[in-house]
PDB file of the backbone (N, CA, C, O) and the ligand in Angstrom, with CONECT records:
HET     CU  A 101       1
ATOM      1  N   MET A   1      -3.025   4.333   5.092  1.00  0.00           N
ATOM      2  CA  MET A   1      -4.240   4.176   4.439  1.00  0.00           C
ATOM      3  C   MET A   1      -4.228   3.371   3.161  1.00  0.00           C
ATOM      4  O   MET A   1      -3.182   3.401   2.514  1.00  0.00           O
ATOM      5  N   ILE A   2      -5.268   2.635   2.690  1.00  0.00           N
ATOM      6  CA  ILE A   2      -5.100   2.102   1.448  1.00  0.00           C
ATOM      7  C   ILE A   2      -5.555   2.939   0.339  1.00  0.00           C
ATOM      8  O   ILE A   2      -6.619   3.548   0.453  1.00  0.00           O
ATOM      9  N   HIS A   3      -4.816   3.030  -0.775  1.00  0.00           N
ATOM     10  CA  HIS A   3      -5.139   3.811  -1.928  1.00  0.00           C
ATOM     11  C   HIS A   3      -5.276   3.017  -3.152  1.00  0.00           C
ATOM     12  O   HIS A   3      -4.708   1.929  -3.249  1.00  0.00           O
ATOM     13  N   ASP A   4      -6.014   3.513  -4.111  1.00  0.00           N
ATOM     14  CA  ASP A   4      -6.136   2.883  -5.467  1.00  0.00           C
ATOM     15  C   ASP A   4      -5.744   3.934  -6.549  1.00  0.00           C
ATOM     16  O   ASP A   4      -6.167   5.089  -6.499  1.00  0.00           O
ATOM     17  N   THR A   5      -5.001   3.526  -7.427  1.00  0.00           N
ATOM     18  CA  THR A   5      -4.534   4.294  -8.481  1.00  0.00           C
ATOM     19  C   THR A   5      -5.330   4.118  -9.780  1.00  0.00           C
ATOM     20  O   THR A   5      -5.528   2.975 -10.191  1.00  0.00           O
ATOM     21  N   ARG A   6      -5.764   5.101 -10.402  1.00  0.00           N
ATOM     22  CA  ARG A   6      -6.560   4.900 -11.606  1.00  0.00           C
ATOM     23  C   ARG A   6      -6.175   5.774 -12.603  1.00  0.00           C
ATOM     24  O   ARG A   6      -5.562   6.778 -12.240  1.00  0.00           O
ATOM     25  N   LEU A   7      -6.411   5.606 -13.854  1.00  0.00           N
ATOM     26  CA  LEU A   7      -6.079   6.472 -14.950  1.00  0.00           C
ATOM     27  C   LEU A   7      -7.368   7.248 -15.367  1.00  0.00           C
ATOM     28  O   LEU A   7      -8.270   6.579 -15.874  1.00  0.00           O
ATOM     29  N   GLU A   8      -7.537   8.514 -15.215  1.00  0.00           N
ATOM     30  CA  GLU A   8      -8.550   9.269 -15.670  1.00  0.00           C
ATOM     31  C   GLU A   8      -8.209  10.378 -16.525  1.00  0.00           C
ATOM     32  O   GLU A   8      -7.474  11.279 -16.120  1.00  0.00           O
ATOM     33  N   ASP A   9      -8.739  10.361 -17.776  1.00  0.00           N
ATOM     34  CA  ASP A   9      -8.377  11.467 -18.688  1.00  0.00           C
ATOM     35  C   ASP A   9      -6.985  11.628 -18.877  1.00  0.00           C
ATOM     36  O   ASP A   9      -6.451  12.735 -18.942  1.00  0.00           O
ATOM     37  N   GLY A  10      -6.272  10.351 -18.984  1.00  0.00           N
ATOM     38  CA  GLY A  10      -4.873  10.247 -19.272  1.00  0.00           C
ATOM     39  C   GLY A  10      -4.027  10.653 -17.997  1.00  0.00           C
ATOM     40  O   GLY A  10      -2.801  10.600 -18.099  1.00  0.00           O
ATOM     41  N   GLN A  11      -4.535  11.009 -16.935  1.00  0.00           N
ATOM     42  CA  GLN A  11      -3.851  11.388 -15.704  1.00  0.00           C
ATOM     43  C   GLN A  11      -4.002  10.253 -14.673  1.00  0.00           C
ATOM     44  O   GLN A  11      -5.082   9.716 -14.425  1.00  0.00           O
ATOM     45  N   SER A  12      -2.813   9.928 -14.085  1.00  0.00           N
ATOM     46  CA  SER A  12      -2.893   8.823 -12.887  1.00  0.00           C
ATOM     47  C   SER A  12      -3.374   9.546 -11.668  1.00  0.00           C
ATOM     48  O   SER A  12      -2.831  10.584 -11.288  1.00  0.00           O
ATOM     49  N   THR A  13      -4.297   9.051 -11.111  1.00  0.00           N
ATOM     50  CA  THR A  13      -4.784   9.769  -9.804  1.00  0.00           C
ATOM     51  C   THR A  13      -4.896   8.514  -8.718  1.00  0.00           C
ATOM     52  O   THR A  13      -5.135   7.336  -8.984  1.00  0.00           O
ATOM     53  N   MET A  14      -4.663   9.094  -7.454  1.00  0.00           N
ATOM     54  CA  MET A  14      -4.901   8.091  -6.311  1.00  0.00           C
ATOM     55  C   MET A  14      -6.061   8.534  -5.536  1.00  0.00           C
ATOM     56  O   MET A  14      -6.290   9.730  -5.349  1.00  0.00           O
ATOM     57  N   ARG A  15      -6.827   7.551  -5.062  1.00  0.00           N
ATOM     58  CA  ARG A  15      -7.966   7.930  -4.190  1.00  0.00           C
ATOM     59  C   ARG A  15      -7.912   6.786  -3.063  1.00  0.00           C
ATOM     60  O   ARG A  15      -7.505   5.639  -3.249  1.00  0.00           O
ATOM     61  N   PRO A  16      -8.384   7.298  -1.898  1.00  0.00           N
ATOM     62  CA  PRO A  16      -8.558   6.418  -0.751  1.00  0.00           C
ATOM     63  C   PRO A  16      -9.445   5.144  -1.080  1.00  0.00           C
ATOM     64  O   PRO A  16     -10.479   5.314  -1.726  1.00  0.00           O
ATOM     65  N   HIS A  17      -9.118   4.011  -0.704  1.00  0.00           N
ATOM     66  CA  HIS A  17      -9.876   2.841  -0.922  1.00  0.00           C
ATOM     67  C   HIS A  17     -10.459   2.415   0.361  1.00  0.00           C
ATOM     68  O   HIS A  17      -9.737   2.454   1.358  1.00  0.00           O
ATOM     69  N   GLU A  18     -11.773   1.980   0.465  1.00  0.00           N
ATOM     70  CA  GLU A  18     -12.223   1.425   1.723  1.00  0.00           C
ATOM     71  C   GLU A  18     -11.550   0.080   1.911  1.00  0.00           C
ATOM     72  O   GLU A  18     -10.629  -0.343   1.212  1.00  0.00           O
ATOM     73  N   ARG A  19     -12.060  -0.483   2.833  1.00  0.00           N
ATOM     74  CA  ARG A  19     -11.399  -1.762   3.326  1.00  0.00           C
ATOM     75  C   ARG A  19     -11.346  -2.745   2.199  1.00  0.00           C
ATOM     76  O   ARG A  19     -12.222  -2.799   1.337  1.00  0.00           O
ATOM     77  N   LEU A  20     -10.279  -3.531   2.230  1.00  0.00           N
ATOM     78  CA  LEU A  20     -10.079  -4.598   1.217  1.00  0.00           C
ATOM     79  C   LEU A  20     -10.743  -5.889   1.575  1.00  0.00           C
ATOM     80  O   LEU A  20     -10.692  -6.322   2.727  1.00  0.00           O
ATOM     81  N   SER A  21     -11.346  -6.492   0.639  1.00  0.00           N
ATOM     82  CA  SER A  21     -11.827  -7.825   0.789  1.00  0.00           C
ATOM     83  C   SER A  21     -11.212  -8.843  -0.039  1.00  0.00           C
ATOM     84  O   SER A  21     -11.039  -8.668  -1.245  1.00  0.00           O
ATOM     85  N   ILE A  22     -10.839 -10.017   0.637  1.00  0.00           N
ATOM     86  CA  ILE A  22      -9.999 -10.859  -0.016  1.00  0.00           C
ATOM     87  C   ILE A  22     -10.738 -12.356   0.195  1.00  0.00           C
ATOM     88  O   ILE A  22     -10.821 -12.879   1.307  1.00  0.00           O
ATOM     89  N   ALA A  23     -11.175 -12.865  -0.827  1.00  0.00           N
ATOM     90  CA  ALA A  23     -11.991 -14.182  -0.751  1.00  0.00           C
ATOM     91  C   ALA A  23     -11.017 -15.166  -0.206  1.00  0.00           C
ATOM     92  O   ALA A  23      -9.813 -14.965  -0.366  1.00  0.00           O
ATOM     93  N   PRO A  24     -11.458 -16.230   0.435  1.00  0.00           N
ATOM     94  CA  PRO A  24     -10.568 -17.324   0.908  1.00  0.00           C
ATOM     95  C   PRO A  24      -9.770 -17.990  -0.168  1.00  0.00           C
ATOM     96  O   PRO A  24     -10.329 -18.457  -1.160  1.00  0.00           O
ATOM     97  N   GLY A  25      -8.539 -18.043  -0.003  1.00  0.00           N
ATOM     98  CA  GLY A  25      -7.583 -18.751  -1.096  1.00  0.00           C
ATOM     99  C   GLY A  25      -7.222 -17.715  -2.205  1.00  0.00           C
ATOM    100  O   GLY A  25      -6.378 -18.006  -3.052  1.00  0.00           O
ATOM    101  N   ALA A  26      -7.839 -16.542  -2.206  1.00  0.00           N
ATOM    102  CA  ALA A  26      -7.539 -15.545  -3.166  1.00  0.00           C
ATOM    103  C   ALA A  26      -6.318 -14.768  -2.879  1.00  0.00           C
ATOM    104  O   ALA A  26      -5.890 -14.756  -1.724  1.00  0.00           O
ATOM    105  N   THR A  27      -5.713 -14.115  -3.819  1.00  0.00           N
ATOM    106  CA  THR A  27      -4.505 -13.249  -3.575  1.00  0.00           C
ATOM    107  C   THR A  27      -4.852 -11.797  -3.979  1.00  0.00           C
ATOM    108  O   THR A  27      -5.588 -11.553  -4.935  1.00  0.00           O
ATOM    109  N   LEU A  28      -4.314 -10.894  -3.243  1.00  0.00           N
ATOM    110  CA  LEU A  28      -4.469  -9.469  -3.429  1.00  0.00           C
ATOM    111  C   LEU A  28      -3.076  -8.855  -3.468  1.00  0.00           C
ATOM    112  O   LEU A  28      -2.289  -8.846  -2.522  1.00  0.00           O
ATOM    113  N   ARG A  29      -2.884  -8.383  -4.587  1.00  0.00           N
ATOM    114  CA  ARG A  29      -1.525  -7.543  -4.773  1.00  0.00           C
ATOM    115  C   ARG A  29      -1.526  -6.066  -4.527  1.00  0.00           C
ATOM    116  O   ARG A  29      -2.266  -5.307  -5.153  1.00  0.00           O
ATOM    117  N   LEU A  30      -0.700  -5.678  -3.621  1.00  0.00           N
ATOM    118  CA  LEU A  30      -0.510  -4.289  -3.409  1.00  0.00           C
ATOM    119  C   LEU A  30       0.755  -3.911  -4.163  1.00  0.00           C
ATOM    120  O   LEU A  30       1.808  -4.513  -3.953  1.00  0.00           O
ATOM    121  N   ALA A  31       0.648  -2.812  -5.132  1.00  0.00           N
ATOM    122  CA  ALA A  31       1.822  -2.590  -5.938  1.00  0.00           C
ATOM    123  C   ALA A  31       1.667  -1.155  -6.418  1.00  0.00           C
ATOM    124  O   ALA A  31       0.543  -0.677  -6.575  1.00  0.00           O
ATOM    125  N   PRO A  32       2.793  -0.448  -6.657  1.00  0.00           N
ATOM    126  CA  PRO A  32       2.690   0.748  -7.343  1.00  0.00           C
ATOM    127  C   PRO A  32       1.806   0.724  -8.682  1.00  0.00           C
ATOM    128  O   PRO A  32       1.936  -0.171  -9.517  1.00  0.00           O
ATOM    129  N   GLY A  33       0.944   1.729  -8.809  1.00  0.00           N
ATOM    130  CA  GLY A  33       0.095   1.767 -10.033  1.00  0.00           C
ATOM    131  C   GLY A  33      -1.166   1.137  -9.842  1.00  0.00           C
ATOM    132  O   GLY A  33      -1.979   1.136 -10.767  1.00  0.00           O
ATOM    133  N   GLY A  34      -1.458   0.530  -8.609  1.00  0.00           N
ATOM    134  CA  GLY A  34      -2.690  -0.100  -8.268  1.00  0.00           C
ATOM    135  C   GLY A  34      -3.017   0.055  -6.925  1.00  0.00           C
ATOM    136  O   GLY A  34      -2.689   1.111  -6.383  1.00  0.00           O
ATOM    137  N   LEU A  35      -3.624  -0.829  -6.264  1.00  0.00           N
ATOM    138  CA  LEU A  35      -3.878  -0.864  -4.861  1.00  0.00           C
ATOM    139  C   LEU A  35      -2.471  -0.784  -4.086  1.00  0.00           C
ATOM    140  O   LEU A  35      -1.511  -1.500  -4.372  1.00  0.00           O
ATOM    141  N   HIS A  36      -2.476   0.119  -3.136  1.00  0.00           N
ATOM    142  CA  HIS A  36      -1.237   0.346  -2.539  1.00  0.00           C
ATOM    143  C   HIS A  36      -1.347   0.924  -0.999  1.00  0.00           C
ATOM    144  O   HIS A  36      -2.323   1.625  -0.730  1.00  0.00           O
ATOM    145  N   VAL A  37      -0.483   0.677  -0.107  1.00  0.00           N
ATOM    146  CA  VAL A  37      -0.443   1.263   1.163  1.00  0.00           C
ATOM    147  C   VAL A  37       0.158   2.606   1.052  1.00  0.00           C
ATOM    148  O   VAL A  37       1.252   2.727   0.499  1.00  0.00           O
ATOM    149  N   MET A  38      -0.503   3.680   1.560  1.00  0.00           N
ATOM    150  CA  MET A  38      -0.079   4.943   1.437  1.00  0.00           C
ATOM    151  C   MET A  38       0.299   5.415   2.884  1.00  0.00           C
ATOM    152  O   MET A  38      -0.553   5.514   3.768  1.00  0.00           O
ATOM    153  N   LEU A  39       1.590   5.694   3.069  1.00  0.00           N
ATOM    154  CA  LEU A  39       2.134   5.959   4.416  1.00  0.00           C
ATOM    155  C   LEU A  39       1.924   7.597   4.514  1.00  0.00           C
ATOM    156  O   LEU A  39       2.250   8.293   3.552  1.00  0.00           O
ATOM    157  N   GLN A  40       1.426   8.127   5.587  1.00  0.00           N
ATOM    158  CA  GLN A  40       1.251   9.474   5.786  1.00  0.00           C
ATOM    159  C   GLN A  40       1.826   9.850   7.118  1.00  0.00           C
ATOM    160  O   GLN A  40       1.959   8.989   7.987  1.00  0.00           O
ATOM    161  N   ALA A  41       2.187  11.149   7.325  1.00  0.00           N
ATOM    162  CA  ALA A  41       2.653  11.762   8.439  1.00  0.00           C
ATOM    163  C   ALA A  41       3.826  11.176   8.920  1.00  0.00           C
ATOM    164  O   ALA A  41       3.955  10.994  10.131  1.00  0.00           O
ATOM    165  N   LEU A  42       4.787  10.825   8.046  1.00  0.00           N
ATOM    166  CA  LEU A  42       6.034  10.139   8.484  1.00  0.00           C
ATOM    167  C   LEU A  42       6.871  11.000   9.382  1.00  0.00           C
ATOM    168  O   LEU A  42       6.943  12.217   9.215  1.00  0.00           O
ATOM    169  N   ALA A  43       7.468  10.397  10.282  1.00  0.00           N
ATOM    170  CA  ALA A  43       8.370  11.229  11.337  1.00  0.00           C
ATOM    171  C   ALA A  43       9.628  11.602  10.638  1.00  0.00           C
ATOM    172  O   ALA A  43      10.266  12.572  11.044  1.00  0.00           O
ATOM    173  N   HIS A  44      10.060  10.860   9.549  1.00  0.00           N
ATOM    174  CA  HIS A  44      11.321  11.308   8.951  1.00  0.00           C
ATOM    175  C   HIS A  44      11.168  10.723   7.505  1.00  0.00           C
ATOM    176  O   HIS A  44      10.366   9.821   7.264  1.00  0.00           O
ATOM    177  N   PRO A  45      11.993  11.293   6.541  1.00  0.00           N
ATOM    178  CA  PRO A  45      12.057  10.826   5.200  1.00  0.00           C
ATOM    179  C   PRO A  45      12.398   9.267   5.087  1.00  0.00           C
ATOM    180  O   PRO A  45      13.127   8.796   5.960  1.00  0.00           O
ATOM    181  N   LEU A  46      11.965   8.514   4.165  1.00  0.00           N
ATOM    182  CA  LEU A  46      12.387   7.131   4.064  1.00  0.00           C
ATOM    183  C   LEU A  46      13.534   7.073   3.110  1.00  0.00           C
ATOM    184  O   LEU A  46      13.576   7.847   2.154  1.00  0.00           O
ATOM    185  N   THR A  47      14.454   6.198   3.328  1.00  0.00           N
ATOM    186  CA  THR A  47      15.697   6.061   2.514  1.00  0.00           C
ATOM    187  C   THR A  47      15.458   4.980   1.630  1.00  0.00           C
ATOM    188  O   THR A  47      15.032   3.958   2.168  1.00  0.00           O
ATOM    189  N   PRO A  48      15.634   4.958   0.370  1.00  0.00           N
ATOM    190  CA  PRO A  48      15.524   3.829  -0.512  1.00  0.00           C
ATOM    191  C   PRO A  48      16.543   2.725  -0.045  1.00  0.00           C
ATOM    192  O   PRO A  48      17.668   3.026   0.355  1.00  0.00           O
ATOM    193  N   GLY A  49      16.100   1.462  -0.116  1.00  0.00           N
ATOM    194  CA  GLY A  49      16.947   0.392   0.356  1.00  0.00           C
ATOM    195  C   GLY A  49      16.523   0.010   1.835  1.00  0.00           C
ATOM    196  O   GLY A  49      16.660  -1.147   2.234  1.00  0.00           O
ATOM    197  N   SER A  50      16.022   0.981   2.610  1.00  0.00           N
ATOM    198  CA  SER A  50      15.593   0.538   3.929  1.00  0.00           C
ATOM    199  C   SER A  50      14.354  -0.169   4.041  1.00  0.00           C
ATOM    200  O   SER A  50      13.601  -0.269   3.071  1.00  0.00           O
ATOM    201  N   GLU A  51      14.086  -0.677   5.180  1.00  0.00           N
ATOM    202  CA  GLU A  51      12.719  -1.558   5.317  1.00  0.00           C
ATOM    203  C   GLU A  51      11.945  -0.831   6.448  1.00  0.00           C
ATOM    204  O   GLU A  51      12.452  -0.264   7.415  1.00  0.00           O
ATOM    205  N   VAL A  52      10.668  -0.945   6.163  1.00  0.00           N
ATOM    206  CA  VAL A  52       9.647  -0.379   7.034  1.00  0.00           C
ATOM    207  C   VAL A  52       8.674  -1.442   7.554  1.00  0.00           C
ATOM    208  O   VAL A  52       7.894  -1.960   6.755  1.00  0.00           O
ATOM    209  N   PRO A  53       8.671  -1.800   8.857  1.00  0.00           N
ATOM    210  CA  PRO A  53       7.754  -2.576   9.323  1.00  0.00           C
ATOM    211  C   PRO A  53       6.280  -2.165   9.377  1.00  0.00           C
ATOM    212  O   PRO A  53       5.998  -1.094   9.914  1.00  0.00           O
ATOM    213  N   LEU A  54       5.321  -2.941   8.857  1.00  0.00           N
ATOM    214  CA  LEU A  54       3.970  -2.434   8.843  1.00  0.00           C
ATOM    215  C   LEU A  54       3.174  -3.505   9.560  1.00  0.00           C
ATOM    216  O   LEU A  54       3.587  -4.664   9.616  1.00  0.00           O
ATOM    217  N   VAL A  55       2.108  -3.144  10.071  1.00  0.00           N
ATOM    218  CA  VAL A  55       0.998  -3.974  10.593  1.00  0.00           C
ATOM    219  C   VAL A  55      -0.284  -3.782  10.107  1.00  0.00           C
ATOM    220  O   VAL A  55      -0.933  -2.795  10.455  1.00  0.00           O
ATOM    221  N   LEU A  56      -0.775  -4.707   9.253  1.00  0.00           N
ATOM    222  CA  LEU A  56      -1.928  -4.588   8.594  1.00  0.00           C
ATOM    223  C   LEU A  56      -3.054  -5.111   9.523  1.00  0.00           C
ATOM    224  O   LEU A  56      -2.965  -6.220  10.051  1.00  0.00           O
ATOM    225  N   LEU A  57      -4.171  -4.247   9.719  1.00  0.00           N
ATOM    226  CA  LEU A  57      -5.184  -4.727  10.683  1.00  0.00           C
ATOM    227  C   LEU A  57      -6.268  -5.454   9.959  1.00  0.00           C
ATOM    228  O   LEU A  57      -6.765  -4.988   8.933  1.00  0.00           O
ATOM    229  N   LEU A  58      -6.640  -6.588  10.478  1.00  0.00           N
ATOM    230  CA  LEU A  58      -7.661  -7.451   9.853  1.00  0.00           C
ATOM    231  C   LEU A  58      -8.952  -7.328  10.637  1.00  0.00           C
ATOM    232  O   LEU A  58      -8.991  -7.201  11.861  1.00  0.00           O
ATOM    233  N   GLU A  59     -10.037  -7.377   9.810  1.00  0.00           N
ATOM    234  CA  GLU A  59     -11.431  -7.329  10.283  1.00  0.00           C
ATOM    235  C   GLU A  59     -11.645  -8.617  11.307  1.00  0.00           C
ATOM    236  O   GLU A  59     -11.284  -9.743  10.965  1.00  0.00           O
ATOM    237  N   GLY A  60     -12.160  -8.398  12.380  1.00  0.00           N
ATOM    238  CA  GLY A  60     -12.145  -9.445  13.367  1.00  0.00           C
ATOM    239  C   GLY A  60     -11.091  -9.432  14.420  1.00  0.00           C
ATOM    240  O   GLY A  60     -11.080 -10.283  15.310  1.00  0.00           O
ATOM    241  N   GLY A  61     -10.215  -8.490  14.337  1.00  0.00           N
ATOM    242  CA  GLY A  61      -9.254  -8.276  15.341  1.00  0.00           C
ATOM    243  C   GLY A  61      -7.817  -8.836  15.013  1.00  0.00           C
ATOM    244  O   GLY A  61      -6.876  -8.544  15.751  1.00  0.00           O
ATOM    245  N   GLY A  62      -7.646  -9.640  13.908  1.00  0.00           N
ATOM    246  CA  GLY A  62      -6.438 -10.101  13.596  1.00  0.00           C
ATOM    247  C   GLY A  62      -5.489  -9.104  13.147  1.00  0.00           C
ATOM    248  O   GLY A  62      -5.939  -7.972  12.970  1.00  0.00           O
ATOM    249  N   SER A  63      -4.139  -9.332  12.909  1.00  0.00           N
ATOM    250  CA  SER A  63      -3.366  -8.469  12.219  1.00  0.00           C
ATOM    251  C   SER A  63      -2.250  -9.242  11.469  1.00  0.00           C
ATOM    252  O   SER A  63      -2.000 -10.432  11.664  1.00  0.00           O
ATOM    253  N   LEU A  64      -1.641  -8.477  10.635  1.00  0.00           N
ATOM    254  CA  LEU A  64      -0.574  -9.232   9.698  1.00  0.00           C
ATOM    255  C   LEU A  64       0.583  -8.330   9.669  1.00  0.00           C
ATOM    256  O   LEU A  64       0.479  -7.183   9.235  1.00  0.00           O
ATOM    257  N   ALA A  65       1.736  -8.838  10.141  1.00  0.00           N
ATOM    258  CA  ALA A  65       3.002  -8.022  10.211  1.00  0.00           C
ATOM    259  C   ALA A  65       3.667  -8.252   8.841  1.00  0.00           C
ATOM    260  O   ALA A  65       3.833  -9.403   8.439  1.00  0.00           O
ATOM    261  N   VAL A  66       4.029  -7.250   8.156  1.00  0.00           N
ATOM    262  CA  VAL A  66       4.707  -7.244   6.943  1.00  0.00           C
ATOM    263  C   VAL A  66       5.829  -6.277   6.996  1.00  0.00           C
ATOM    264  O   VAL A  66       5.865  -5.349   7.804  1.00  0.00           O
ATOM    265  N   THR A  67       6.791  -6.533   6.065  1.00  0.00           N
ATOM    266  CA  THR A  67       7.968  -5.620   5.998  1.00  0.00           C
ATOM    267  C   THR A  67       8.082  -5.041   4.534  1.00  0.00           C
ATOM    268  O   THR A  67       8.218  -5.768   3.550  1.00  0.00           O
ATOM    269  N   ALA A  68       8.012  -3.631   4.483  1.00  0.00           N
ATOM    270  CA  ALA A  68       8.128  -3.051   3.019  1.00  0.00           C
ATOM    271  C   ALA A  68       9.427  -2.480   2.801  1.00  0.00           C
ATOM    272  O   ALA A  68       9.924  -1.670   3.583  1.00  0.00           O
ATOM    273  N   ARG A  69      10.019  -2.911   1.690  1.00  0.00           N
ATOM    274  CA  ARG A  69      11.278  -2.233   1.384  1.00  0.00           C
ATOM    275  C   ARG A  69      11.077  -0.866   0.658  1.00  0.00           C
ATOM    276  O   ARG A  69      10.195  -0.730  -0.190  1.00  0.00           O
ATOM    277  N   VAL A  70      11.865   0.075   0.993  1.00  0.00           N
ATOM    278  CA  VAL A  70      11.726   1.419   0.482  1.00  0.00           C
ATOM    279  C   VAL A  70      12.396   1.378  -0.863  1.00  0.00           C
ATOM    280  O   VAL A  70      13.535   0.926  -0.976  1.00  0.00           O
ATOM    281  N   ARG A  71      11.669   1.869  -1.948  1.00  0.00           N
ATOM    282  CA  ARG A  71      12.305   1.854  -3.388  1.00  0.00           C
ATOM    283  C   ARG A  71      12.162   3.201  -3.835  1.00  0.00           C
ATOM    284  O   ARG A  71      11.226   3.871  -3.400  1.00  0.00           O
ATOM    285  N   PRO A  72      13.073   3.739  -4.749  1.00  0.00           N
ATOM    286  CA  PRO A  72      12.870   4.943  -5.369  1.00  0.00           C
ATOM    287  C   PRO A  72      11.583   5.068  -6.065  1.00  0.00           C
ATOM    288  O   PRO A  72      10.987   4.044  -6.402  1.00  0.00           O
ATOM    289  N   LEU A  73      11.087   6.266  -6.318  1.00  0.00           N
ATOM    290  CA  LEU A  73       9.886   6.520  -6.967  1.00  0.00           C
ATOM    291  C   LEU A  73       9.936   6.026  -8.300  1.00  0.00           C
ATOM    292  O   LEU A  73       8.910   5.569  -8.804  1.00  0.00           O
ATOM    293  N   SER A  74      11.097   6.065  -8.983  1.00  0.00           N
ATOM    294  CA  SER A  74      11.186   5.586 -10.358  1.00  0.00           C
ATOM    295  C   SER A  74      11.187   4.028 -10.612  1.00  0.00           C
ATOM    296  O   SER A  74      11.041   3.485 -11.707  1.00  0.00           O
ATOM    297  N   ALA A  75      11.384   3.395  -9.362  1.00  0.00           N
ATOM    298  CA  ALA A  75      11.395   1.916  -9.463  1.00  0.00           C
ATOM    299  C   ALA A  75      10.058   1.314  -9.872  1.00  0.00           C
ATOM    300  O   ALA A  75       9.012   1.938  -9.691  1.00  0.00           O
ATOM    301  N   ARG A  76      10.088   0.158 -10.398  1.00  0.00           N
ATOM    302  CA  ARG A  76       8.826  -0.601 -10.826  1.00  0.00           C
ATOM    303  C   ARG A  76       8.706  -1.722 -10.080  1.00  0.00           C
ATOM    304  O   ARG A  76       7.756  -2.484 -10.259  1.00  0.00           O
TER     305      ARG A  76
HETATM  306 CU    CU A 101      -1.314   6.577  -2.706  1.00  0.00          CU2+
END
């Protein structure tokens, strides 16, 4: 699912984000500390340095295949 990270009362919190809208020609960055893809119900722990294939579903039926590299939680 898509999450958004916000700072509230000095605390960083994550909340589910509804579908993302990207204007034609615009760029949307998914990154730690902002909008990000939150993986849930993993079958096994992810190992830093490994890669995870993801398929992002697009409105209208399209899809976008991407590869996410697993980084330690301390990584920026
Ligand atoms: Cu999250």
